[in-house]
Kinemage of the C-alpha trace (Angstrom):
@kinemage 1
@onewidth
@group {chain A} dominant
@subgroup {mainchain}
@vectorlist {calphas} color= white
{ca met a 1} P 6.782 40.846 -3.214
{ca lys a 2} L 8.432 39.393 -0.276
{ca lys a 3} L 5.371 38.790 1.853
{ca val a 4} L 4.127 36.591 -1.202
{ca leu a 5} L 6.924 34.436 -1.583
{ca leu a 6} L 7.183 33.725 2.064
{ca ser a 7} L 3.422 32.906 1.605
{ca leu a 8} L 4.310 30.605 -1.038
{ca val a 9} L 7.006 28.955 1.216
{ca ala a 10} L 4.548 28.234 4.371
{ca leu a 11} L 2.038 26.617 1.949
{ca ala a 12} L 4.028 24.317 0.091
{ca ala a 13} L 5.639 23.468 3.790
{ca phe a 14} L 1.706 23.070 4.767
{ca ser a 15} L 1.561 20.683 1.825
{ca gln a 16} L 3.884 18.446 2.788
{ca ala a 17} L 3.025 17.400 6.194
{ca asp a 18} L 4.600 14.765 7.956
{ca gln a 19} L 2.691 11.426 9.151
{ca leu a 20} L 4.289 9.571 12.320
{ca val a 21} L 3.773 5.718 11.761
{ca lys a 22} L 4.131 3.462 14.794
{ca leu a 23} L 5.186 -0.007 13.811
{ca asn a 24} L 5.439 -3.249 16.156
{ca val a 25} L 8.868 -4.617 15.486
{ca ser a 26} L 9.584 -8.140 16.775
{ca gly a 27} L 13.442 -10.173 16.427
{ca met a 28} L 15.244 -7.085 18.541
{ca thr a 29} L 17.757 -8.837 20.865
{ca cys a 30} L 20.236 -5.934 21.236
{ca pro a 31} L 21.220 -2.284 20.403
{ca ala a 32} L 22.653 -3.625 17.335
{ca cys a 33} L 19.362 -4.499 16.630
{ca val a 34} L 18.065 -1.297 16.955
{ca lys a 35} L 20.635 0.373 14.628
{ca asn a 36} L 19.857 -2.499 12.029
{ca val a 37} L 16.317 -1.053 12.038
{ca lys a 38} L 17.081 2.491 12.154
{ca glu a 39} L 19.425 1.853 9.159
{ca ser a 40} L 16.677 -0.504 7.335
{ca leu a 41} L 14.255 2.489 7.882
{ca gly a 42} L 16.451 4.953 6.879
{ca gly a 43} L 16.958 3.351 3.071
{ca val a 44} L 13.083 4.345 2.650
{ca lys a 45} L 11.406 6.559 0.070
{ca gly a 46} L 10.226 9.200 2.444
{ca val a 47} L 11.357 8.979 5.448
{ca lys a 48} L 12.718 11.638 7.678
{ca glu a 49} L 14.001 10.200 11.049
{ca ser a 50} L 13.222 7.231 13.039
{ca ser a 51} L 13.288 6.001 16.900
{ca val a 52} L 13.118 2.450 17.332
{ca tyr a 53} L 12.495 1.176 21.205
{ca leu a 54} L 14.571 -1.929 21.934
{ca lys a 55} L 12.339 -2.619 25.264
{ca asp a 56} L 9.235 -2.040 23.732
{ca gly a 57} L 9.497 -3.767 20.151
{ca arg a 58} L 8.353 -0.487 18.828
{ca ala a 59} L 9.418 1.688 16.172
{ca glu a 60} L 8.266 5.265 15.210
{ca val a 61} L 9.168 6.908 12.137
{ca lys a 62} L 8.163 10.637 10.864
{ca ala a 63} L 8.101 10.058 7.198
{ca asp a 64} L 5.933 12.317 4.377
{ca asp a 65} L 2.957 11.923 3.521
{ca ser a 66} L 4.403 9.471 0.160
{ca ala a 67} L 5.959 7.036 2.444
{ca lys a 68} L 4.432 3.595 2.873
{ca pro a 69} L 4.060 1.964 6.027
{ca glu a 70} L 4.456 -1.584 4.535
{ca ala a 71} L 7.398 0.004 2.760
{ca met a 72} L 9.043 0.498 5.797
{ca cys a 73} L 8.041 -2.971 7.594
{ca asp a 74} L 8.936 -4.533 4.002
{ca ala a 75} L 12.485 -2.954 4.696
{ca ile a 76} L 12.868 -4.327 8.424
{ca lys a 77} L 11.304 -7.783 7.313
{ca gln a 78} L 14.460 -7.526 4.496
{ca ala a 79} L 16.839 -7.363 7.837
{ca gly a 80} L 15.978 -10.309 9.746
{ca tyr a 81} L 12.917 -8.715 11.767
{ca gly a 82} L 9.247 -9.047 12.290
{ca cys a 83} L 6.934 -6.100 11.935
{ca lys a 84} L 3.453 -4.839 11.708
{ca val a 85} L 2.048 -1.624 11.621
{ca ala a 86} L 0.091 -0.432 14.731
{ca lys a 87} L -2.898 0.269 14.916
């Protein structure tokens, strides 16, 4: 029974695969901007964690498959920055 339960838990973990979304962010000029972008991304449904790079003007977001990259950019734009999903 334990093996079956462990197999089901492992299967559930695989079905909830994460995606890595890369975003180009414009308008960031200081560390406070990085904090604002991170906080904006944190409010998007499905976002698990994010890394924001001031010097490169980009963000990498780890999210579940239900999260929409467009929603991530919309949140960043609402915070006052430019955003495009990187190809």
